[in-house]
LODO-369710 format. One record per residue (C-alpha): residue number from 1; residue in three letters; x, y, z. Coordinates in steps of 0.05 Angstrom, whole numbers. Last residue first. Layout:
NUM:Ala:X:Y:Z;
...
% end
This chain:
867:Unk:-490:-408:413;
866:Unk:-549:-391:369;
865:Unk:-603:-390:422;
864:Unk:-567:-346:472;
863:Unk:-539:-298:420;
862:Unk:-606:-290:386;
861:Unk:-641:-275:452;
860:Unk:-589:-222:467;
859:Unk:-601:-189:400;
858:Unk:-677:-192:410;
857:Unk:-670:-156:477;
856:Unk:-621:-106:449;
855:Unk:-669:-86:394;
854:Unk:-727:-80:444;
853:Unk:-685:-35:489;
852:Unk:-664:10:431;
851:Unk:-735:30:413;
850:Unk:-788:23:358;
849:Unk:-744:-10:306;
848:Unk:-741:-76:344;
847:Unk:-817:-74:354;
846:Unk:-828:-65:280;
845:Unk:-778:-121:265;
844:Unk:-818:-170:308;
843:Unk:-887:-152:283;
842:Unk:-899:-204:229;
841:Unk:-857:-258:263;
840:Unk:-896:-253:328;
839:Unk:-867:-254:398;
838:Unk:-918:-225:446;
837:Unk:-892:-166:485;
836:Unk:-824:-133:476;
835:Unk:-789:-141:544;
834:Unk:-830:-195:578;
833:Unk:-834:-230:511;
832:Unk:-758:-236:511;
831:Unk:-756:-266:580;
830:Unk:-810:-316:559;
829:Unk:-769:-334:497;
828:Unk:-706:-347:539;
827:Unk:-746:-394:584;
826:Unk:-778:-430:526;
825:Unk:-713:-440:488;
824:Unk:-711:-516:485;
823:Unk:-786:-516:469;
822:Unk:-773:-494:398;
821:Unk:-832:-453:371;
820:Unk:-820:-378:361;
819:Unk:-748:-364:340;
818:Unk:-719:-434:334;
817:Unk:-778:-458:291;
816:Unk:-777:-396:247;
815:Unk:-702:-400:237;
814:Unk:-704:-473:215;
813:Unk:-703:-539:253;
812:Unk:-754:-581:216;
811:Unk:-801:-616:265;
810:Unk:-802:-692:267;
809:Unk:-775:-693:338;
808:Unk:-771:-627:377;
807:Unk:-707:-623:418;
806:Unk:-660:-651:364;
805:Unk:-694:-608:311;
804:Unk:-703:-640:243;
803:Unk:-659:-632:181;
802:Unk:-623:-699:191;
801:Unk:-560:-716:151;
800:Unk:-519:-655:167;
799:Unk:-466:-616:129;
798:Unk:-495:-625:59;
797:Unk:-514:-553:46;
796:Unk:-588:-566:56;
795:Unk:-576:-607:118;
794:Unk:-538:-549:149;
793:Unk:-597:-503:135;
792:Unk:-651:-550:164;
791:Unk:-606:-566:223;
790:Unk:-600:-492:239;
789:Unk:-532:-463:258;
788:Unk:-536:-407:207;
787:Unk:-572:-383:145;
786:Unk:-644:-363:163;
785:Unk:-628:-291:146;
784:Unk:-657:-255:207;
783:Unk:-636:-309:257;
782:Unk:-566:-318:228;
781:Unk:-555:-243:224;
780:Unk:-572:-236:298;
779:Unk:-518:-287:316;
778:Unk:-461:-255:277;
777:Unk:-477:-183:292;
776:Unk:-523:-129:265;
775:Unk:-526:-62:300;
774:Unk:-587:-24:327;
773:Unk:-604:50:328;
772:Unk:-623:107:282;
771:Unk:-664:69:231;
770:Unk:-665:95:159;
769:Unk:-652:27:125;
768:Unk:-702:-12:168;
767:Unk:-756:41:160;
766:Unk:-748:40:85;
765:Unk:-748:-36:84;
764:Unk:-814:-41:121;
763:Unk:-829:-114:108;
762:Unk:-767:-140:144;
761:Unk:-789:-208:172;
760:Unk:-821:-237:110;
759:Unk:-767:-208:65;
758:Unk:-714:-242:107;
757:Unk:-750:-309:104;
756:Unk:-762:-303:28;
755:Unk:-689:-288:12;
754:Unk:-697:-313:-59;
753:Unk:-749:-302:-114;
752:Unk:-744:-226:-118;
751:Unk:-800:-186:-153;
750:Unk:-819:-148:-89;
749:Unk:-746:-136:-72;
748:Unk:-734:-109:-142;
747:Unk:-793:-62:-135;
746:Unk:-767:-38:-68;
745:Unk:-700:-22:-100;
744:Unk:-733:18:-155;
743:Unk:-773:58:-105;
742:Unk:-712:70:-60;
741:Unk:-671:96:-118;
740:Unk:-726:143:-140;
739:Unk:-732:169:-69;
738:Unk:-658:185:-69;
737:Unk:-665:226:-132;
736:Unk:-726:261:-104;
735:Unk:-689:278:-40;
734:Unk:-632:310:-80;
733:Unk:-680:353:-118;
732:Unk:-700:346:-191;
731:Unk:-697:405:-238;
730:Unk:-642:376:-281;
729:Unk:-576:399:-312;
728:Unk:-560:448:-257;
727:Unk:-490:421:-248;
726:Unk:-503:400:-177;
725:Unk:-568:366:-198;
724:Unk:-533:330:-255;
723:Unk:-482:302:-207;
722:Unk:-537:280:-160;
721:Unk:-571:244:-218;
720:Unk:-507:208:-236;
719:Unk:-494:188:-164;
718:Unk:-565:160:-161;
717:Unk:-551:119:-223;
716:Unk:-488:91:-190;
715:Unk:-527:74:-126;
714:Unk:-578:37:-168;
713:Unk:-523:-3:-202;
712:Unk:-491:-18:-135;
711:Unk:-551:-51:-104;
710:Unk:-583:-14:-45;
709:Unk:-552:-15:24;
708:Unk:-583:-30:91;
707:Unk:-536:-89:105;
706:Unk:-595:-134:122;
705:Unk:-633:-113:60;
704:Unk:-572:-118:14;
703:Unk:-556:-188:39;
702:Unk:-628:-212:32;
701:Unk:-630:-189:-40;
700:Unk:-563:-221:-58;
699:Unk:-578:-287:-26;
698:Unk:-543:-311:38;
697:Unk:-496:-369:22;
696:Unk:-434:-329:42;
695:Unk:-455:-331:115;
694:Unk:-464:-263:148;
693:Unk:-422:-219:194;
692:Unk:-467:-159:176;
691:Unk:-411:-113:148;
690:Unk:-372:-172:120;
689:Unk:-434:-196:81;
688:Unk:-441:-126:51;
687:Unk:-370:-128:25;
686:Unk:-382:-196:-8;
685:Unk:-447:-170:-38;
684:Unk:-412:-109:-67;
683:Unk:-360:-154:-101;
682:Unk:-414:-196:-135;
681:Unk:-456:-135:-152;
680:Unk:-397:-104:-190;
679:Unk:-384:-167:-231;
678:Unk:-458:-177:-245;
677:Unk:-466:-105:-271;
676:Unk:-408:-116:-318;
675:Unk:-440:-181:-344;
674:Unk:-509:-150:-353;
673:Unk:-482:-94:-396;
672:Unk:-538:-52:-426;
671:Unk:-568:-21:-363;
670:Unk:-498:-17:-332;
669:Unk:-479:32:-387;
668:Unk:-522:85:-354;
667:Unk:-475:90:-294;
666:Unk:-411:101:-335;
665:Unk:-400:176:-329;
664:Unk:-436:193:-264;
663:Unk:-401:132:-233;
662:Unk:-330:160:-243;
661:Unk:-304:124:-182;
660:Unk:-361:80:-155;
659:Unk:-320:18:-141;
658:Unk:-266:53:-101;
657:Unk:-319:90:-61;
656:Unk:-356:25:-47;
655:Unk:-295:-10:-20;
654:Unk:-279:49:26;
653:Unk:-352:50:48;
652:Unk:-343:-22:71;
651:Unk:-293:2:123;
650:Unk:-342:55:148;
649:Unk:-398:3:149;
648:Unk:-354:-43:191;
647:Unk:-345:12:242;
646:Unk:-421:20:248;
645:Unk:-428:-57:250;
644:Unk:-384:-68:310;
643:Unk:-309:-82:305;
642:Unk:-276:-150:311;
641:Unk:-304:-212:344;
640:Unk:-337:-270:309;
639:Unk:-351:-261:235;
638:Unk:-283:-230:222;
637:Unk:-279:-158:197;
636:Unk:-208:-131:200;
635:Unk:-180:-187:157;
634:Unk:-235:-174:107;
633:Unk:-203:-106:94;
632:Unk:-147:-137:53;
631:Unk:-193:-179:10;
630:Unk:-238:-119:2;
629:Unk:-182:-77:-27;
628:Unk:-163:-132:-76;
627:Unk:-235:-142:-96;
626:Unk:-244:-67:-107;
625:Unk:-185:-67:-155;
624:Unk:-214:-127:-193;
623:Unk:-284:-97:-196;
622:Unk:-257:-30:-218;
621:Unk:-214:-62:-272;
620:Unk:-274:-100:-299;
619:Unk:-316:-38:-294;
618:Unk:-265:2:-335;
617:Unk:-259:-53:-387;
616:Unk:-335:-55:-396;
615:Unk:-340:20:-403;
614:Unk:-395:15:-455;
613:Unk:-370:75:-494;
612:Unk:-359:32:-556;
611:Unk:-287:55:-567;
610:Unk:-269:43:-495;
609:Unk:-255:95:-441;
608:Unk:-218:73:-378;
607:Unk:-227:126:-324;
606:Unk:-169:142:-277;
605:Unk:-160:212:-304;
604:Unk:-157:187:-375;
603:Unk:-145:115:-392;
602:Unk:-154:96:-465;
601:Unk:-185:35:-496;
600:Unk:-189:5:-566;
599:Unk:-124:37:-586;
598:Unk:-103:86:-639;
597:Unk:-28:96:-636;
596:Unk:-2:167:-645;
595:Unk:48:170:-702;
594:Unk:108:215:-691;
593:Unk:125:280:-727;
592:Unk:109:325:-668;
591:Unk:41:291:-661;
590:Unk:12:250:-717;
589:Unk:-57:219:-725;
588:Unk:-76:173:-783;
587:Unk:-151:160:-782;
586:Unk:-180:91:-775;
585:Unk:-219:66:-835;
584:Unk:-290:45:-817;
583:Unk:-322:-23:-817;
582:Unk:-367:-25:-756;
581:Unk:-405:39:-771;
580:Unk:-422:85:-713;
579:Unk:-351:107:-698;
578:Unk:-309:127:-637;
577:Unk:-233:127:-649;
576:Unk:-190:125:-587;
575:Unk:-122:160:-583;
574:Unk:-55:152:-548;
573:Unk:1:196:-523;
572:Unk:52:166:-476;
571:Unk:108:162:-528;
570:Unk:93:233:-549;
569:Unk:111:260:-481;
568:Unk:106:334:-500;
567:Unk:158:384:-477;
566:Unk:148:450:-441;
565:Unk:183:515:-458;
564:Unk:116:553:-454;
563:Unk:121:566:-529;
562:Unk:131:491:-538;
561:Unk:62:481:-506;
560:Unk:30:531:-554;
559:Unk:61:498:-615;
558:Unk:41:428:-593;
557:Unk:-31:450:-581;
556:Unk:-36:483:-649;
555:Unk:-6:424:-685;
554:Unk:-53:377:-646;
553:Unk:-113:417:-669;
552:Unk:-91:412:-742;
551:Unk:-81:337:-734;
550:Unk:-150:330:-702;
549:Unk:-185:369:-756;
548:Unk:-155:333:-815;
547:Unk:-165:263:-788;
546:Unk:-236:277:-765;
545:Unk:-256:304:-834;
544:Unk:-222:246:-870;
543:Unk:-258:195:-825;
542:Unk:-325:224:-846;
541:Unk:-382:261:-812;
540:Unk:-338:298:-762;
539:Unk:-312:300:-692;
538:Unk:-249:323:-655;
537:Unk:-230:320:-582;
536:Unk:-161:338:-554;
535:Unk:-146:318:-482;
534:Unk:-90:349:-442;
533:Unk:-63:321:-376;
532:Unk:-18:374:-344;
531:Unk:-69:396:-291;
530:Unk:-135:375:-321;
529:Unk:-145:400:-393;
528:Unk:-198:395:-446;
527:Unk:-188:420:-517;
526:Unk:-245:420:-567;
525:Unk:-252:408:-641;
524:Unk:-311:416:-689;
523:Unk:-281:477:-724;
522:Unk:-206:484:-722;
521:Unk:-169:507:-659;
520:Unk:-154:576:-632;
519:Unk:-117:567:-567;
518:Unk:-157:578:-503;
517:Unk:-134:513:-469;
516:Unk:-62:526:-488;
515:Unk:-64:599:-466;
514:Unk:-91:577:-399;
513:Unk:-27:539:-386;
512:Unk:10:600:-359;
511:Unk:-46:628:-316;
510:Unk:-67:560:-290;
509:Unk:5:542:-274;
508:Unk:16:608:-237;
507:Unk:-48:596:-197;
506:Unk:-28:525:-179;
505:Unk:39:548:-151;
504:Unk:17:613:-117;
503:Unk:-36:581:-73;
502:Unk:-10:582:-2;
501:Unk:56:618:-11;
500:Unk:117:587:-44;
499:Unk:174:624:-11;
498:Unk:158:619:63;
497:Unk:134:548:55;
496:Unk:202:523:33;
495:Unk:191:478:-27;
494:Unk:172:404:-24;
493:Unk:175:373:-94;
492:Unk:136:309:-103;
491:Unk:161:268:-161;
490:Unk:117:212:-190;
489:Unk:158:149:-201;
488:Unk:151:92:-250;
487:Unk:174:135:-308;
486:Unk:245:132:-281;
485:Unk:248:57:-290;
484:Unk:283:11:-240;
483:Unk:223:-2:-194;
482:Unk:177:-30:-246;
481:Unk:105:-3:-242;
480:Unk:48:-39:-208;
479:Unk:24:24:-172;
478:Unk:66:86:-182;
477:Unk:123:97:-134;
476:Unk:124:165:-101;
475:Unk:191:201:-104;
474:Unk:203:254:-52;
473:Unk:245:314:-73;
472:Unk:265:369:-24;
471:Unk:262:436:-59;
470:Unk:307:494:-79;
469:Unk:272:556:-105;
468:Unk:270:590:-37;
467:Unk:345:587:-33;
466:Unk:350:623:-99;
465:Unk:321:685:-67;
464:Unk:274:723:-113;
463:Unk:309:787:-134;
462:Unk:279:854:-157;
461:Unk:316:895:-104;
460:Unk:252:929:-81;
459:Unk:207:869:-90;
458:Unk:254:826:-48;
457:Unk:255:881:5;
456:Unk:179:883:4;
455:Unk:177:809:19;
454:Unk:224:815:79;
453:Unk:190:876:108;
452:Unk:121:845:103;
451:Unk:146:780:131;
450:Unk:175:808:196;
449:Unk:124:864:208;
448:Unk:78:821:252;
447:Unk:134:797:299;
446:Unk:107:745:348;
445:Unk:43:733:310;
444:Unk:80:725:244;
443:Unk:131:679:276;
442:Unk:75:636:303;
441:Unk:44:633:233;
440:Unk:112:613:205;
439:Unk:118:557:256;
438:Unk:48:531:243;
437:Unk:60:533:168;
436:Unk:120:487:176;
435:Unk:194:507:177;
434:Unk:239:447:163;
433:Unk:287:489:120;
432:Unk:289:437:65;
431:Unk:214:442:53;
430:Unk:158:429:102;
429:Unk:103:376:97;
428:Unk:34:406:95;
427:Unk:-16:424:149;
426:Unk:-60:476:115;
425:Unk:-105:511:165;
424:Unk:-56:570:172;
423:Unk:-45:586:98;
422:Unk:-110:623:84;
421:Unk:-105:664:147;
420:Unk:-31:676:134;
419:Unk:-46:706:66;
418:Unk:-99:752:97;
417:Unk:-47:777:148;
416:Unk:2:792:92;
415:Unk:-50:831:53;
414:Unk:-70:870:114;
413:Unk:2:890:128;
412:Unk:9:919:59;
411:Unk:52:892:3;
410:Unk:90:941:-41;
409:Unk:64:968:-106;
408:Unk:115:961:-163;
407:Unk:135:1030:-187;
406:Unk:101:1059:-249;
405:Unk:142:1069:-312;
404:Unk:159:996:-319;
403:Unk:217:966:-356;
402:Unk:233:892:-362;
401:Unk:298:867:-390;
400:Unk:296:796:-415;
399:Unk:355:749:-406;
398:Unk:352:691:-454;
397:Unk:323:629:-424;
396:Unk:368:582:-385;
395:Unk:392:520:-422;
394:Unk:353:458:-404;
393:Unk:368:403:-354;
392:Unk:317:348:-351;
391:Unk:280:339:-285;
390:Unk:245:272:-288;
389:Unk:301:240:-327;
388:Unk:358:271:-288;
387:Unk:323:254:-223;
386:Unk:315:182:-243;
385:Unk:387:174:-267;
384:Unk:415:208:-205;
383:Unk:375:163:-159;
382:Unk:397:101:-198;
381:Unk:470:119:-190;
380:Unk:462:137:-116;
379:Unk:428:71:-99;
378:Unk:359:83:-75;
377:Unk:338:78:-2;
376:Unk:325:149:21;
375:Unk:298:172:-46;
374:Unk:244:118:-43;
373:Unk:214:149:18;
372:Unk:226:114:85;
371:Unk:173:64:105;
370:Unk:100:71:89;
369:Unk:47:41:134;
368:Unk:-6:44:80;
367:Unk:-2:-30:66;
366:Unk:-78:-37:61;
365:Unk:-77:-88:118;
364:Unk:-30:-47:160;
363:Unk:-61:21:148;
362:Unk:-128:-4:172;
361:Unk:-97:-40:232;
360:Unk:-56:23:250;
359:Unk:-113:73:252;
358:Unk:-170:89:205;
357:Unk:-224:55:248;
356:Unk:-196:86:312;
355:Unk:-231:65:376;
354:Unk:-268:4:348;
353:Unk:-208:-15:306;
352:Unk:-164:-19:368;
351:Unk:-194:-86:387;
350:Unk:-168:-114:321;
349:Unk:-96:-104:344;
348:Unk:-108:-143:408;
347:Unk:-137:-199:366;
346:Unk:-76:-198:320;
345:Unk:-28:-202:379;
344:Unk:-67:-261:409;
343:Unk:-65:-298:342;
342:Unk:10:-286:335;
341:Unk:22:-312:405;
340:Unk:-20:-374:392;
339:Unk:17:-391:328;
338:Unk:85:-381:361;
337:Unk:63:-424:420;
336:Unk:41:-480:374;
335:Unk:105:-482:334;
334:Unk:148:-482:397;
333:Unk:105:-537:430;
332:Unk:110:-579:366;
331:Unk:186:-574:366;
330:Unk:189:-590:440;
329:Unk:146:-653:429;
328:Unk:188:-675:369;
327:Unk:254:-666:407;
326:Unk:229:-706:467;
325:Unk:207:-761:420;
324:Unk:277:-762:390;
323:Unk:310:-762:459;
322:Unk:268:-823:479;
321:Unk:286:-857:413;
320:Unk:360:-846:427;
319:Unk:354:-875:498;
318:Unk:317:-936:471;
317:Unk:369:-950:418;
316:Unk:424:-964:468;
315:Unk:496:-946:452;
314:Unk:541:-976:399;
313:Unk:607:-942:417;
312:Unk:622:-896:357;
311:Unk:554:-892:322;
310:Unk:517:-892:389;
309:Unk:561:-836:414;
308:Unk:545:-794:352;
307:Unk:471:-808:359;
306:Unk:473:-787:432;
305:Unk:510:-723:415;
304:Unk:459:-705:361;
303:Unk:400:-721:406;
302:Unk:429:-676:460;
301:Unk:441:-621:409;
300:Unk:369:-625:386;
299:Unk:343:-624:457;
298:Unk:385:-563:474;
297:Unk:360:-526:413;
296:Unk:288:-543:431;
295:Unk:299:-518:502;
294:Unk:327:-452:476;
293:Unk:269:-444:427;
292:Unk:219:-458:482;
291:Unk:252:-407:527;
290:Unk:250:-353:473;
289:Unk:177:-370:459;
288:Unk:160:-361:532;
287:Unk:200:-296:536;
286:Unk:156:-263:482;
285:Unk:158:-251:407;
284:Unk:92:-237:373;
283:Unk:106:-165:353;
282:Unk:174:-184:326;
281:Unk:232:-153:363;
280:Unk:254:-82:344;
279:Unk:313:-67:299;
278:Unk:357:-9:319;
277:Unk:362:53:276;
276:Unk:309:94:311;
275:Unk:299:162:277;
274:Unk:324:219:320;
273:Unk:276:253:366;
272:Unk:238:314:343;
271:Unk:266:378:371;
270:Unk:228:414:425;
269:Unk:206:485:411;
268:Unk:219:555:437;
267:Unk:295:560:437;
266:Unk:311:514:379;
265:Unk:254:545:340;
264:Unk:280:616:352;
263:Unk:351:597:332;
262:Unk:327:563:268;
261:Unk:281:622:251;
260:Unk:337:672:256;
259:Unk:384:630:213;
258:Unk:330:619:160;
257:Unk:314:694:156;
256:Unk:388:712:149;
255:Unk:397:663:92;
254:Unk:333:684:56;
253:Unk:349:758:59;
252:Unk:423:747:41;
251:Unk:402:708:-21;
250:Unk:351:760:-42;
249:Unk:402:815:-51;
248:Unk:431:866:-3;
247:Unk:410:859:69;
246:Unk:423:915:118;
245:Unk:447:879:180;
244:Unk:413:838:234;
243:Unk:453:824:296;
242:Unk:475:751:304;
241:Unk:471:725:375;
240:Unk:429:783:400;
239:Unk:383:782:340;
238:Unk:373:706:349;
237:Unk:358:716:423;
236:Unk:304:767:404;
235:Unk:274:717:356;
234:Unk:274:665:412;
233:Unk:240:713:459;
232:Unk:185:722:408;
231:Unk:179:646:404;
230:Unk:170:644:479;
229:Unk:116:697:476;
228:Unk:81:661:418;
227:Unk:78:594:454;
226:Unk:71:542:400;
225:Unk:22:484:403;
224:Unk:27:413:428;
223:Unk:31:385:357;
222:Unk:89:431:340;
221:Unk:149:384:351;
220:Unk:210:409:314;
219:Unk:248:383:254;
218:Unk:311:416:228;
217:Unk:366:365:242;
216:Unk:322:309:215;
215:Unk:321:344:148;
214:Unk:393:326:136;
213:Unk:382:251:132;
212:Unk:424:208:179;
211:Unk:401:139:159;
210:Unk:453:128:105;
209:Unk:440:105:34;
208:Unk:499:61:18;
207:Unk:543:63:-44;
206:Unk:589:116:-14;
205:Unk:601:71:46;
204:Unk:641:26:1;
203:Unk:630:-48:11;
202:Unk:651:-102:61;
201:Unk:607:-164:61;
200:Unk:595:-202:126;
199:Unk:575:-275:130;
198:Unk:520:-317:161;
197:Unk:495:-386:143;
196:Unk:435:-412:182;
195:Unk:425:-487:180;
194:Unk:378:-531:140;
193:Unk:326:-581:164;
192:Unk:283:-522:184;
191:Unk:256:-503:253;
190:Unk:311:-450:261;
189:Unk:352:-477:318;
188:Unk:424:-451:321;
187:Unk:488:-487:302;
186:Unk:509:-431:255;
185:Unk:548:-444:191;
184:Unk:599:-388:184;
183:Unk:628:-344:129;
182:Unk:666:-293:171;
181:Unk:687:-248:114;
180:Unk:669:-229:43;
179:Unk:711:-172:17;
178:Unk:766:-219:-7;
177:Unk:716:-252:-54;
176:Unk:708:-189:-97;
175:Unk:761:-203:-149;
174:Unk:740:-275:-155;
173:Unk:666:-264:-162;
172:Unk:626:-297:-106;
171:Unk:596:-365:-91;
170:Unk:555:-388:-32;
169:Unk:529:-458:-20;
168:Unk:469:-491:13;
167:Unk:474:-566:-6;
166:Unk:513:-588:55;
165:Unk:487:-545:112;
164:Unk:497:-599:165;
163:Unk:565:-581:192;
162:Unk:602:-523:222;
161:Unk:662:-483:201;
160:Unk:663:-446:136;
159:Unk:657:-456:61;
158:Unk:662:-404:6;
157:Unk:666:-417:-69;
156:Unk:701:-369:-116;
155:Unk:671:-351:-184;
154:Unk:711:-347:-248;
153:Unk:651:-361:-294;
152:Unk:683:-426:-318;
151:Unk:695:-448:-246;
150:Unk:622:-432:-231;
149:Unk:596:-475:-288;
148:Unk:643:-534:-274;
147:Unk:622:-535:-201;
146:Unk:549:-535:-220;
145:Unk:560:-590:-271;
144:Unk:597:-634:-222;
143:Unk:546:-622:-166;
142:Unk:487:-639:-210;
141:Unk:520:-702:-236;
140:Unk:531:-729:-166;
139:Unk:584:-726:-112;
138:Unk:588:-761:-45;
137:Unk:616:-746:24;
136:Unk:595:-674:19;
135:Unk:642:-619:43;
134:Unk:637:-565:-10;
133:Unk:684:-594:-63;
132:Unk:661:-664:-46;
131:Unk:599:-650:-87;
130:Unk:524:-658:-81;
129:Unk:475:-612:-116;
128:Unk:408:-592:-86;
127:Unk:422:-522:-112;
126:Unk:403:-487:-48;
125:Unk:422:-414:-49;
124:Unk:476:-363:-60;
123:Unk:508:-327:-119;
122:Unk:546:-263:-101;
121:Unk:572:-216:-155;
120:Unk:615:-154:-153;
119:Unk:623:-134:-226;
118:Unk:684:-150:-269;
117:Unk:654:-215:-290;
116:Unk:601:-181:-331;
115:Unk:527:-170:-319;
114:Unk:505:-203:-384;
113:Unk:552:-262:-369;
112:Unk:518:-273:-302;
111:Unk:449:-276:-334;
110:Unk:472:-323:-389;
109:Unk:502:-370:-337;
108:Unk:438:-371:-295;
107:Unk:397:-388:-357;
106:Unk:445:-444:-374;
105:Unk:444:-470:-303;
104:Unk:368:-473:-304;
103:Unk:369:-509:-371;
102:Unk:418:-560:-340;
101:Unk:370:-572:-282;
100:Unk:312:-582:-329;
99:Unk:352:-636:-366;
98:Unk:373:-668:-300;
97:Unk:301:-674:-281;
96:Unk:269:-633:-226;
95:Unk:250:-666:-161;
94:Unk:308:-638:-120;
93:Unk:281:-568:-135;
92:Unk:334:-517:-153;
91:Unk:333:-454:-111;
90:Unk:374:-392:-125;
89:Unk:383:-323:-94;
88:Unk:430:-282:-137;
87:Unk:460:-217:-110;
86:Unk:492:-164:-154;
85:Unk:528:-116:-107;
84:Unk:524:-40:-118;
83:Unk:488:-26:-53;
82:Unk:444:-88:-63;
81:Unk:423:-103:-134;
80:Unk:375:-160:-142;
79:Unk:373:-224:-183;
78:Unk:321:-277:-171;
77:Unk:328:-351:-184;
76:Unk:289:-414:-202;
75:Unk:229:-390:-242;
74:Unk:266:-328:-262;
73:Unk:266:-256:-240;
72:Unk:314:-200:-261;
71:Unk:337:-133:-234;
70:Unk:298:-123:-170;
69:Unk:319:-66:-125;
68:Unk:353:-68:-58;
67:Unk:382:-8:-21;
66:Unk:414:-35:42;
65:Unk:412:19:94;
64:Unk:477:35:129;
63:Unk:458:53:201;
62:Unk:415:-9:205;
61:Unk:342:-16:191;
60:Unk:346:-57:127;
59:Unk:305:-36:67;
58:Unk:267:-76:15;
57:Unk:238:-36:-42;
56:Unk:177:-57:-85;
55:Unk:136:4:-64;
54:Unk:131:-21:8;
53:Unk:163:-89:13;
52:Unk:136:-151:-21;
51:Unk:104:-203:24;
50:Unk:136:-271:18;
49:Unk:106:-338:35;
48:Unk:130:-405:61;
47:Unk:200:-392:35;
46:Unk:238:-441:-11;
45:Unk:304:-404:-8;
44:Unk:318:-343:34;
43:Unk:375:-294:24;
42:Unk:367:-245:81;
41:Unk:400:-176:80;
40:Unk:416:-129:137;
39:Unk:421:-176:196;
38:Unk:428:-147:265;
37:Unk:436:-215:298;
36:Unk:376:-210:345;
35:Unk:331:-173:297;
34:Unk:345:-217:236;
33:Unk:337:-277:282;
32:Unk:267:-254:298;
31:Unk:247:-254:224;
30:Unk:283:-321:215;
29:Unk:239:-350:270;
28:Unk:174:-333:234;
27:Unk:201:-362:169;
26:Unk:219:-427:204;
25:Unk:150:-429:235;
24:Unk:117:-423:167;
23:Unk:159:-478:136;
22:Unk:171:-479:60;
21:Unk:239:-511:72;
20:Unk:265:-445:100;
19:Unk:332:-452:63;
18:Unk:376:-401:97;
17:Unk:428:-347:83;
16:Unk:438:-287:129;
15:Unk:480:-229:107;
14:Unk:510:-172:147;
13:Unk:531:-110:108;
12:Unk:595:-74:130;
11:Unk:609:-4:105;
10:Unk:678:22:89;
9:Unk:701:95:93;
8:Unk:749:117:40;
7:Unk:746:188:66;
6:Unk:720:220:129;
5:Unk:718:294:149;
4:Unk:645:304:133;
3:Unk:604:241:132;
2:Unk:599:208:63;
1:Unk:535:200:23;
% end
């Protein structure tokens, strides 16, 4: 995208190259260096850990965004495309054999040859190869073969001022080398044994995705409300600046309306601020760390000068050793301060979970803090290819003349008001004009006849404005899909709200596609549709019957869809064959002349259906997906600190909702698949332990009791019963379904062989689950589960040699002893009994459930005894 009035504009991309030596502190410092030096692209070798960017894209924050997409990955290099440049980041281990090193060079050579020498190529990294060609005092076989390879490929080597970065090299294609400037080795501390290398690459601005998007010019703040009187004055101002004229044609209507609304919004509303282009410091960065880094850099330079003087003049060894010890202490202090600062920042972030459980921490761990949309960062060529694939160009339909004896009825004011009532609560993203539903509603209140007159004029002239048909496209990346394929993106088209109406789009689709769902199909077939996903079912006594019926049904569906000028994605079509007999010939299914593959599983609407209808694959995928979500949410739920139990339950409900997707369909299969049930129960137990801050050794039954949740298979059956109740398939009530779940759970608890201490304390499970007060915490969970800082427990897991109490000799130190017997807590126990009465194991939970004061008293007693 080029600014108006400028041609042949050049864009400068700042590169930083570094070998991080697998050091966490070095990686932390490079993140801050990117901010301070305004770096756009970092080529890092041997990192400590890398987190992929949102949607697989990495984006710089400068004016010219660097659009980066992965092209090829190898064990020892990665190839990406950055604004038309092909960038290789390479790392060859010094421990690899010469044979493995030669294989790596061969793979790298083939990759470069596939791209072509005429392309703009940069190859950078740590090859662990020594050669006098790049400033080393010695040469080895690795260096000779690397130099021979790059000379054969026509690549130019860069070297700049500075010393120390001997094995980190940068090569570029010969024709493009003149665009690389200021290649410099920095003498700046980075906590690695390598040095920073910086250089600037000049490229065409047309290949960059710029930060000045057009929609920013038409964005107004509406969160504080809109003053109708002020907006009315803005409309009057617009009429004064540009008097309205008799419109002819829909285009003039839309154009005049947009100009009026823009003037009114500029007058009555405040514009949204421009997007920040500057890089912000890291959240953990502070002046103390900056001072420690400066002092460490000074210490390293002092040691370097002393070593140089000693080499020339033969100085004292003691002075050099003193400087070396000083350098080590400053390096350790810097590393320690960075770790402490990051820990403090994370604790401060966790404190906000209690106020807003779905706020920034939740979005951060689940990676829901989205950056710019994919369309803002793509290379222009890839963007055009994806849009052309997702929106194929077709010839316009033949012009059809419509004749109607009766005039088209015009809209009434009541109909327009009713449409705005339905549209007002919807807070959706605006189209290219930037006018939200709130703004349109304010315009309707300021000038009630505005929209009625405009829409009736469109009906009168028989023209729908082309401007209202244009949309702003946002591409949503599908999960675990390659970034360079058009099918990996789901397009979201944002039309102008004034032209689309609140429910016109879905209604028109339903009206048009209804003919497909109601098409006449052969006997024993059925068509099911959800949006544009169509499912054809066919059944019969023999394979031949099924084959004939399904092919005839597919012909009917294909014909009806082609009538709507829609195309079928035959390459995405698949089928599953359900049969009673094991040995059965599979039918041959064809769609538009292509064979439809018959697979063992098929995914439809997020549900994986297998040929045996046991849903084992679906439950395996659900357990894996839930485990990934839980692993992220665990960071928000540490045992000590973090949110309280009510907030933890909300976070755990996210895990449970992911696990129970489609439960009314597959719930009954858990009765026949013990392995699938075990996988789901395992993940559910981990989530329940996070909600009660419990040790991972607590048994399944005790965990579910303390977390007040029934096992996942019983919850799934309850969901199935509730679904049947809503559909009128059973006469049971909701309460009866939930009572059935509780009865089955209580039976399991009664038959359980583990969690005896918890079952002894909590005898009224129903009362415990339905309580209205009281939260579990780290210390209370230890007392109620028996798994905690007890000598008897730590001895059982091999952490302590003696299971007896240190205050009461020859007495096992378990939860019962600590709670009611240990003489070390006599004072605390007397204070507790003053609050709740006599302390007895059989009545303790009943007293806790009776009132909030008793619960808090027991909780305080647990904290004081378990510290």
